[in-house]
ZATOR-930246 format. One record per residue (C-alpha): x, y, z; residue in one letter. Coordinates in pm, 1 decimal, always signed. Layout:
<sites>
<site><east>X</east><north>Y</north><up>Z</up><residuo>A</residuo></site>
...
</sites>
This chain:
<sites>
<site><east>+734.5</east><north>-2342.1</north><up>-440.3</up><residuo>M</residuo></site>
<site><east>+455.8</east><north>-2097.3</north><up>-522.5</up><residuo>A</residuo></site>
<site><east>+539.2</east><north>-1737.3</north><up>-607.9</up><residuo>E</residuo></site>
<site><east>+589.1</east><north>-1498.5</north><up>-317.4</up><residuo>A</residuo></site>
<site><east>+335.5</east><north>-1216.9</north><up>-269.9</up><residuo>I</residuo></site>
<site><east>+396.0</east><north>-878.7</north><up>-110.8</up><residuo>G</residuo></site>
<site><east>+138.3</east><north>-706.3</north><up>+110.1</up><residuo>L</residuo></site>
<site><east>+105.1</east><north>-336.6</north><up>+186.6</up><residuo>L</residuo></site>
<site><east>-174.9</east><north>-224.1</north><up>+414.8</up><residuo>G</residuo></site>
<site><east>-268.7</east><north>+119.3</north><up>+538.6</up><residuo>G</residuo></site>
<site><east>-550.6</east><north>+366.2</north><up>+581.1</up><residuo>T</residuo></site>
<site><east>-445.2</east><north>+535.6</north><up>+254.9</up><residuo>F</residuo></site>
<site><east>-626.5</east><north>+855.7</north><up>+352.4</up><residuo>D</residuo></site>
<site><east>-533.9</east><north>+934.4</north><up>+76.8</up><residuo>P</residuo></site>
<site><east>-290.4</east><north>+698.4</north><up>-94.3</up><residuo>I</residuo></site>
<site><east>+15.5</east><north>+888.2</north><up>-223.8</up><residuo>H</residuo></site>
<site><east>+348.9</east><north>+838.0</north><up>-394.1</up><residuo>Y</residuo></site>
<site><east>+521.9</east><north>+753.7</north><up>-65.3</up><residuo>G</residuo></site>
<site><east>+302.7</east><north>+443.3</north><up>-34.1</up><residuo>H</residuo></site>
<site><east>+332.1</east><north>+352.9</north><up>-400.2</up><residuo>L</residuo></site>
<site><east>+708.9</east><north>+395.9</north><up>-414.7</up><residuo>R</residuo></site>
<site><east>+755.2</east><north>+172.3</north><up>-109.1</up><residuo>L</residuo></site>
<site><east>+542.0</east><north>-99.1</north><up>-270.9</up><residuo>A</residuo></site>
<site><east>+720.6</east><north>-67.9</north><up>-604.7</up><residuo>E</residuo></site>
<site><east>+1076.0</east><north>-69.3</north><up>-470.7</up><residuo>E</residuo></site>
<site><east>+1017.0</east><north>-352.0</north><up>-224.8</up><residuo>M</residuo></site>
<site><east>+841.3</east><north>-553.8</north><up>-492.4</up><residuo>G</residuo></site>
<site><east>+1127.4</east><north>-501.1</north><up>-734.7</up><residuo>E</residuo></site>
<site><east>+1398.3</east><north>-572.3</north><up>-474.4</up><residuo>W</residuo></site>
<site><east>+1230.3</east><north>-895.6</north><up>-369.1</up><residuo>L</residuo></site>
<site><east>+1151.0</east><north>-998.0</north><up>-731.2</up><residuo>S</residuo></site>
<site><east>+777.3</east><north>-1015.9</north><up>-665.3</up><residuo>L</residuo></site>
<site><east>+528.9</east><north>-1046.7</north><up>-949.0</up><residuo>A</residuo></site>
<site><east>+243.5</east><north>-937.2</north><up>-720.5</up><residuo>Q</residuo></site>
<site><east>+203.4</east><north>-683.7</north><up>-441.6</up><residuo>V</residuo></site>
<site><east>-141.2</east><north>-657.4</north><up>-286.4</up><residuo>R</residuo></site>
<site><east>-254.5</east><north>-312.7</north><up>-173.4</up><residuo>I</residuo></site>
<site><east>-490.9</east><north>-348.4</north><up>+124.7</up><residuo>L</residuo></site>
<site><east>-679.4</east><north>-35.1</north><up>+235.5</up><residuo>P</residuo></site>
<site><east>-791.4</east><north>-62.4</north><up>+598.5</up><residuo>A</residuo></site>
<site><east>-1161.2</east><north>-43.4</north><up>+675.7</up><residuo>G</residuo></site>
<site><east>-1171.3</east><north>+35.9</north><up>+1046.9</up><residuo>Q</residuo></site>
<site><east>-809.1</east><north>+76.3</north><up>+1162.6</up><residuo>P</residuo></site>
<site><east>-788.4</east><north>-23.0</north><up>+1531.7</up><residuo>P</residuo></site>
<site><east>-471.1</east><north>+171.1</north><up>+1620.0</up><residuo>H</residuo></site>
<site><east>-574.2</east><north>+521.8</north><up>+1518.0</up><residuo>R</residuo></site>
<site><east>-879.0</east><north>+743.7</north><up>+1489.2</up><residuo>R</residuo></site>
<site><east>-1115.3</east><north>+684.0</north><up>+1201.9</up><residuo>Q</residuo></site>
<site><east>-991.4</east><north>+802.1</north><up>+861.2</up><residuo>P</residuo></site>
<site><east>-1119.7</east><north>+1131.8</north><up>+727.2</up><residuo>R</residuo></site>
<site><east>-1244.4</east><north>+981.1</north><up>+399.9</up><residuo>A</residuo></site>
<site><east>-1506.7</east><north>+705.6</north><up>+402.3</up><residuo>A</residuo></site>
<site><east>-1382.3</east><north>+357.4</north><up>+321.6</up><residuo>S</residuo></site>
<site><east>-1542.7</east><north>+345.8</north><up>-24.2</up><residuo>H</residuo></site>
<site><east>-1362.0</east><north>+665.8</north><up>-120.8</up><residuo>H</residuo></site>
<site><east>-1026.9</east><north>+533.6</north><up>+4.4</up><residuo>R</residuo></site>
<site><east>-1082.4</east><north>+209.5</north><up>-182.7</up><residuo>L</residuo></site>
<site><east>-1157.9</east><north>+392.4</north><up>-506.5</up><residuo>E</residuo></site>
<site><east>-855.4</east><north>+620.0</north><up>-466.5</up><residuo>M</residuo></site>
<site><east>-637.6</east><north>+312.8</north><up>-419.2</up><residuo>A</residuo></site>
<site><east>-797.3</east><north>+151.1</north><up>-724.0</up><residuo>R</residuo></site>
<site><east>-709.1</east><north>+453.0</north><up>-934.2</up><residuo>R</residuo></site>
<site><east>-358.1</east><north>+472.1</north><up>-792.2</up><residuo>A</residuo></site>
<site><east>-264.9</east><north>+111.9</north><up>-877.1</up><residuo>V</residuo></site>
<site><east>-419.8</east><north>+112.3</north><up>-1225.0</up><residuo>A</residuo></site>
<site><east>-163.3</east><north>+47.9</north><up>-1496.0</up><residuo>G</residuo></site>
<site><east>+94.1</east><north>-120.4</north><up>-1272.1</up><residuo>N</residuo></site>
<site><east>+90.6</east><north>-494.3</north><up>-1346.3</up><residuo>P</residuo></site>
<site><east>+266.3</east><north>-568.8</north><up>-1018.2</up><residuo>R</residuo></site>
<site><east>-7.1</east><north>-414.8</north><up>-803.2</up><residuo>F</residuo></site>
<site><east>-334.4</east><north>-585.5</north><up>-711.3</up><residuo>V</residuo></site>
<site><east>-600.3</east><north>-404.5</north><up>-509.7</up><residuo>L</residuo></site>
<site><east>-747.4</east><north>-617.1</north><up>-230.2</up><residuo>D</residuo></site>
<site><east>-1054.4</east><north>-462.2</north><up>-67.5</up><residuo>G</residuo></site>
<site><east>-1126.8</east><north>-731.0</north><up>+192.9</up><residuo>R</residuo></site>
<site><east>-1055.5</east><north>-507.6</north><up>+493.4</up><residuo>E</residuo></site>
<site><east>-1287.2</east><north>-235.0</north><up>+365.2</up><residuo>V</residuo></site>
<site><east>-1566.9</east><north>-489.5</north><up>+328.5</up><residuo>R</residuo></site>
<site><east>-1534.1</east><north>-604.9</north><up>+690.6</up><residuo>K</residuo></site>
<site><east>-1779.5</east><north>-472.1</north><up>+946.6</up><residuo>S</residuo></site>
<site><east>-1523.8</east><north>-516.9</north><up>+1226.8</up><residuo>S</residuo></site>
<site><east>-1180.0</east><north>-358.5</north><up>+1283.9</up><residuo>P</residuo></site>
<site><east>-900.6</east><north>-452.3</north><up>+1043.2</up><residuo>S</residuo></site>
<site><east>-619.1</east><north>-648.7</north><up>+1205.4</up><residuo>Y</residuo></site>
<site><east>-317.1</east><north>-743.4</north><up>+995.9</up><residuo>S</residuo></site>
<site><east>-283.3</east><north>-1084.1</north><up>+1158.2</up><residuo>V</residuo></site>
<site><east>-641.9</east><north>-1174.5</north><up>+1064.2</up><residuo>E</residuo></site>
<site><east>-597.8</east><north>-1050.9</north><up>+707.8</up><residuo>T</residuo></site>
<site><east>-279.3</east><north>-1249.9</north><up>+659.9</up><residuo>V</residuo></site>
<site><east>-440.1</east><north>-1558.5</north><up>+815.5</up><residuo>A</residuo></site>
<site><east>-730.7</east><north>-1530.1</north><up>+570.2</up><residuo>A</residuo></site>
<site><east>-489.4</east><north>-1502.5</north><up>+278.7</up><residuo>L</residuo></site>
<site><east>-307.3</east><north>-1811.1</north><up>+403.8</up><residuo>R</residuo></site>
<site><east>-635.7</east><north>-2004.6</north><up>+373.3</up><residuo>Q</residuo></site>
<site><east>-690.3</east><north>-1889.4</north><up>+14.3</up><residuo>E</residuo></site>
<site><east>-342.9</east><north>-1912.8</north><up>-138.5</up><residuo>L</residuo></site>
<site><east>-123.8</east><north>-2216.7</north><up>-203.9</up><residuo>P</residuo></site>
<site><east>+9.6</east><north>-2347.9</north><up>+126.2</up><residuo>T</residuo></site>
<site><east>+368.3</east><north>-2299.2</north><up>+9.5</up><residuo>D</residuo></site>
<site><east>+324.2</east><north>-1938.3</north><up>-106.1</up><residuo>A</residuo></site>
<site><east>+559.7</east><north>-1701.9</north><up>+78.8</up><residuo>P</residuo></site>
<site><east>+384.1</east><north>-1387.8</north><up>+204.8</up><residuo>L</residuo></site>
<site><east>+581.9</east><north>-1071.6</north><up>+276.0</up><residuo>I</residuo></site>
<site><east>+425.5</east><north>-790.0</north><up>+477.1</up><residuo>L</residuo></site>
<site><east>+578.3</east><north>-449.4</north><up>+401.4</up><residuo>F</residuo></site>
<site><east>+612.1</east><north>-182.4</north><up>+668.7</up><residuo>M</residuo></site>
<site><east>+822.4</east><north>+121.8</north><up>+751.0</up><residuo>G</residuo></site>
<site><east>+1092.8</east><north>+122.6</north><up>+1016.9</up><residuo>A</residuo></site>
<site><east>+876.1</east><north>+338.5</north><up>+1245.0</up><residuo>D</residuo></site>
<site><east>+586.6</east><north>+94.0</north><up>+1215.6</up><residuo>A</residuo></site>
<site><east>+814.1</east><north>-193.2</north><up>+1315.8</up><residuo>F</residuo></site>
<site><east>+913.3</east><north>-1.0</north><up>+1628.4</up><residuo>L</residuo></site>
<site><east>+548.7</east><north>-14.5</north><up>+1735.6</up><residuo>G</residuo></site>
<site><east>+486.5</east><north>-375.3</north><up>+1636.8</up><residuo>L</residuo></site>
<site><east>+432.9</east><north>-493.7</north><up>+1995.4</up><residuo>T</residuo></site>
<site><east>+115.3</east><north>-281.5</north><up>+2010.6</up><residuo>T</residuo></site>
<site><east>-40.3</east><north>-475.4</north><up>+1719.9</up><residuo>W</residuo></site>
<site><east>-314.5</east><north>-729.0</north><up>+1781.9</up><residuo>H</residuo></site>
<site><east>-165.5</east><north>-1080.0</north><up>+1822.6</up><residuo>R</residuo></site>
<site><east>+163.6</east><north>-951.1</north><up>+1689.3</up><residuo>W</residuo></site>
<site><east>+359.2</east><north>-1257.8</north><up>+1797.3</up><residuo>R</residuo></site>
<site><east>+160.6</east><north>-1469.6</north><up>+1549.7</up><residuo>E</residuo></site>
<site><east>+253.8</east><north>-1260.9</north><up>+1246.8</up><residuo>L</residuo></site>
<site><east>+584.3</east><north>-1432.8</north><up>+1174.5</up><residuo>L</residuo></site>
<site><east>+410.0</east><north>-1770.0</north><up>+1176.9</up><residuo>D</residuo></site>
<site><east>+210.3</east><north>-1641.7</north><up>+878.7</up><residuo>L</residuo></site>
<site><east>+434.0</east><north>-1400.6</north><up>+689.0</up><residuo>T</residuo></site>
<site><east>+777.3</east><north>-1248.7</north><up>+649.4</up><residuo>H</residuo></site>
<site><east>+828.3</east><north>-883.0</north><up>+739.2</up><residuo>L</residuo></site>
<site><east>+1006.4</east><north>-651.1</north><up>+495.4</up><residuo>A</residuo></site>
<site><east>+1100.5</east><north>-330.5</north><up>+675.7</up><residuo>V</residuo></site>
<site><east>+1168.2</east><north>-24.3</north><up>+461.1</up><residuo>A</residuo></site>
<site><east>+1411.7</east><north>+238.9</north><up>+580.3</up><residuo>H</residuo></site>
<site><east>+1579.8</east><north>+545.2</north><up>+436.1</up><residuo>R</residuo></site>
<site><east>+1921.6</east><north>+544.4</north><up>+265.9</up><residuo>P</residuo></site>
<site><east>+2200.2</east><north>+616.3</north><up>+514.9</up><residuo>G</residuo></site>
<site><east>+1987.6</east><north>+469.9</north><up>+793.1</up><residuo>F</residuo></site>
<site><east>+2193.4</east><north>+370.2</north><up>+1099.7</up><residuo>T</residuo></site>
<site><east>+2047.7</east><north>+35.8</north><up>+1197.3</up><residuo>S</residuo></site>
<site><east>+2241.4</east><north>+20.9</north><up>+1525.2</up><residuo>A</residuo></site>
<site><east>+2069.2</east><north>+334.2</north><up>+1656.8</up><residuo>V</residuo></site>
<site><east>+1730.6</east><north>+205.0</north><up>+1541.0</up><residuo>W</residuo></site>
<site><east>+1789.7</east><north>-134.7</north><up>+1700.0</up><residuo>E</residuo></site>
<site><east>+1878.8</east><north>+32.2</north><up>+2030.6</up><residuo>D</residuo></site>
<site><east>+1537.2</east><north>+201.7</north><up>+2021.7</up><residuo>A</residuo></site>
<site><east>+1352.4</east><north>-127.2</north><up>+1972.3</up><residuo>L</residuo></site>
<site><east>+1158.0</east><north>-275.8</north><up>+2263.6</up><residuo>P</residuo></site>
<site><east>+1342.2</east><north>-576.3</north><up>+2403.1</up><residuo>E</residuo></site>
<site><east>+1100.8</east><north>-835.1</north><up>+2252.8</up><residuo>P</residuo></site>
<site><east>+1157.9</east><north>-689.4</north><up>+1905.2</up><residuo>L</residuo></site>
<site><east>+1533.0</east><north>-670.3</north><up>+1954.1</up><residuo>R</residuo></site>
<site><east>+1539.8</east><north>-1040.9</north><up>+2038.1</up><residuo>R</residuo></site>
<site><east>+1310.1</east><north>-1118.4</north><up>+1747.0</up><residuo>L</residuo></site>
<site><east>+1526.4</east><north>-928.0</north><up>+1499.6</up><residuo>L</residuo></site>
<site><east>+1839.7</east><north>-1099.4</north><up>+1629.9</up><residuo>A</residuo></site>
<site><east>+1697.0</east><north>-1444.5</north><up>+1560.0</up><residuo>T</residuo></site>
<site><east>+1485.9</east><north>-1379.2</north><up>+1248.5</up><residuo>R</residuo></site>
<site><east>+1681.8</east><north>-1123.6</north><up>+1047.6</up><residuo>R</residuo></site>
<site><east>+1779.8</east><north>-1218.2</north><up>+693.8</up><residuo>S</residuo></site>
<site><east>+2002.7</east><north>-995.1</north><up>+483.0</up><residuo>D</residuo></site>
<site><east>+1951.3</east><north>-1202.8</north><up>+169.3</up><residuo>Q</residuo></site>
<site><east>+1632.3</east><north>-1104.8</north><up>-17.7</up><residuo>P</residuo></site>
<site><east>+1619.4</east><north>-1437.6</north><up>-200.0</up><residuo>G</residuo></site>
<site><east>+1568.7</east><north>-1623.9</north><up>+127.5</up><residuo>E</residuo></site>
<site><east>+1220.3</east><north>-1477.4</north><up>+164.1</up><residuo>L</residuo></site>
<site><east>+1104.3</east><north>-1661.7</north><up>-147.7</up><residuo>S</residuo></site>
<site><east>+1246.5</east><north>-1992.8</north><up>-25.6</up><residuo>E</residuo></site>
<site><east>+1021.8</east><north>-2033.9</north><up>+278.5</up><residuo>R</residuo></site>
<site><east>+664.6</east><north>-1934.0</north><up>+359.7</up><residuo>C</residuo></site>
<site><east>+714.4</east><north>-1707.4</north><up>+659.7</up><residuo>A</residuo></site>
<site><east>+927.3</east><north>-1622.8</north><up>+959.7</up><residuo>G</residuo></site>
<site><east>+1202.1</east><north>-1384.0</north><up>+842.4</up><residuo>L</residuo></site>
<site><east>+1263.0</east><north>-1010.4</north><up>+885.7</up><residuo>I</residuo></site>
<site><east>+1438.5</east><north>-825.5</north><up>+605.6</up><residuo>H</residuo></site>
<site><east>+1553.2</east><north>-461.6</north><up>+610.0</up><residuo>L</residuo></site>
<site><east>+1591.0</east><north>-267.1</north><up>+287.5</up><residuo>H</residuo></site>
<site><east>+1662.9</east><north>+96.5</north><up>+202.5</up><residuo>A</residuo></site>
<site><east>+1413.8</east><north>+264.7</north><up>-30.1</up><residuo>I</residuo></site>
<site><east>+1383.2</east><north>+610.5</north><up>-179.8</up><residuo>T</residuo></site>
<site><east>+1235.1</east><north>+825.2</north><up>+93.3</up><residuo>Q</residuo></site>
<site><east>+964.4</east><north>+1060.9</north><up>-28.6</up><residuo>L</residuo></site>
<site><east>+877.2</east><north>+1312.0</north><up>+242.2</up><residuo>D</residuo></site>
<site><east>+503.3</east><north>+1289.2</north><up>+184.7</up><residuo>I</residuo></site>
<site><east>+235.3</east><north>+1221.5</north><up>+442.9</up><residuo>S</residuo></site>
<site><east>-139.6</east><north>+1180.5</north><up>+411.3</up><residuo>A</residuo></site>
<site><east>-189.3</east><north>+1451.0</north><up>+674.4</up><residuo>S</residuo></site>
<site><east>+21.6</east><north>+1687.5</north><up>+463.2</up><residuo>Q</residuo></site>
<site><east>-195.0</east><north>+1611.0</north><up>+159.1</up><residuo>V</residuo></site>
<site><east>-516.5</east><north>+1670.9</north><up>+354.3</up><residuo>R</residuo></site>
<site><east>-383.0</east><north>+2000.4</north><up>+486.1</up><residuo>E</residuo></site>
<site><east>-293.6</east><north>+2113.5</north><up>+135.4</up><residuo>R</residuo></site>
<site><east>-645.5</east><north>+2032.5</north><up>+15.2</up><residuo>V</residuo></site>
<site><east>-791.4</east><north>+2239.0</north><up>+298.9</up><residuo>L</residuo></site>
<site><east>-563.5</east><north>+2531.4</north><up>+212.9</up><residuo>R</residuo></site>
<site><east>-636.0</east><north>+2496.2</north><up>-161.8</up><residuo>R</residuo></site>
<site><east>-269.9</east><north>+2427.1</north><up>-239.7</up><residuo>K</residuo></site>
<site><east>-138.5</east><north>+2221.7</north><up>-530.8</up><residuo>S</residuo></site>
<site><east>-125.5</east><north>+1843.7</north><up>-490.8</up><residuo>L</residuo></site>
<site><east>+63.6</east><north>+1785.3</north><up>-813.3</up><residuo>R</residuo></site>
<site><east>+353.2</east><north>+1534.2</north><up>-785.6</up><residuo>Y</residuo></site>
<site><east>+246.0</east><north>+1423.2</north><up>-436.0</up><residuo>L</residuo></site>
<site><east>-2.7</east><north>+1162.5</north><up>-560.2</up><residuo>L</residuo></site>
<site><east>-131.6</east><north>+1037.4</north><up>-895.8</up><residuo>P</residuo></site>
<site><east>-336.0</east><north>+1279.8</north><up>-1103.4</up><residuo>D</residuo></site>
<site><east>-625.9</east><north>+1033.1</north><up>-1109.8</up><residuo>S</residuo></site>
<site><east>-638.2</east><north>+1043.2</north><up>-727.8</up><residuo>V</residuo></site>
<site><east>-613.2</east><north>+1423.1</north><up>-723.2</up><residuo>I</residuo></site>
<site><east>-907.8</east><north>+1440.4</north><up>-963.3</up><residuo>D</residuo></site>
<site><east>-1110.3</east><north>+1205.6</north><up>-743.5</up><residuo>Y</residuo></site>
<site><east>-1040.4</east><north>+1414.4</north><up>-432.3</up><residuo>I</residuo></site>
<site><east>-1160.6</east><north>+1730.0</north><up>-604.0</up><residuo>H</residuo></site>
<site><east>-1459.0</east><north>+1564.9</north><up>-775.2</up><residuo>E</residuo></site>
<site><east>-1584.9</east><north>+1430.3</north><up>-442.2</up><residuo>N</residuo></site>
<site><east>-1490.2</east><north>+1732.7</north><up>-229.1</up><residuo>H</residuo></site>
<site><east>-1280.7</east><north>+1524.4</north><up>+8.3</up><residuo>L</residuo></site>
<site><east>-1080.7</east><north>+1674.2</north><up>+295.5</up><residuo>Y</residuo></site>
<site><east>-1246.8</east><north>+2015.8</north><up>+280.3</up><residuo>V</residuo></site>
</sites>
């Protein structure tokens, strides 16, 4: 079977250590040699990002530099239409070996809203879902908050063994606790506006790019 590949999408406006730590820990936990970082071009579920797509792509490029596990994939930025995860994963399926497992990373809050995603029911035909949550997370409370379709889906597709995701191409949901860094892109943008330090919230190379290009001011 071909090697499994992790996928982490987002507006990355800007990319920060919360994103990068999720990708790193999930990749390590699932023994992945490659995690693709996919900045969104035109995200359909939220207002347009503050930084233009070429800036967000370059910030992501700088952020992943030096990590052999990370691969920047700019396909969504290059699209002229909205970026839908199901379409991106379907395109990857056409390009990669047919037996390559794909694993889409997301946070627990994002999974709660999965039923609002475009063609969300098709996702598990194309990829696994790896849901990141905080240490000490009470899954029973979270599961009670899930919409009924997601509760049924989790009941039938959940796998607690990370190795199982590399043994089949798609279809499983795996929950894993990661280090929770209380960082948000909106917090970073606000700190830029207030001329506050960004050190240790995101890579220095990204901080330099923000200042050099006068982003978020």
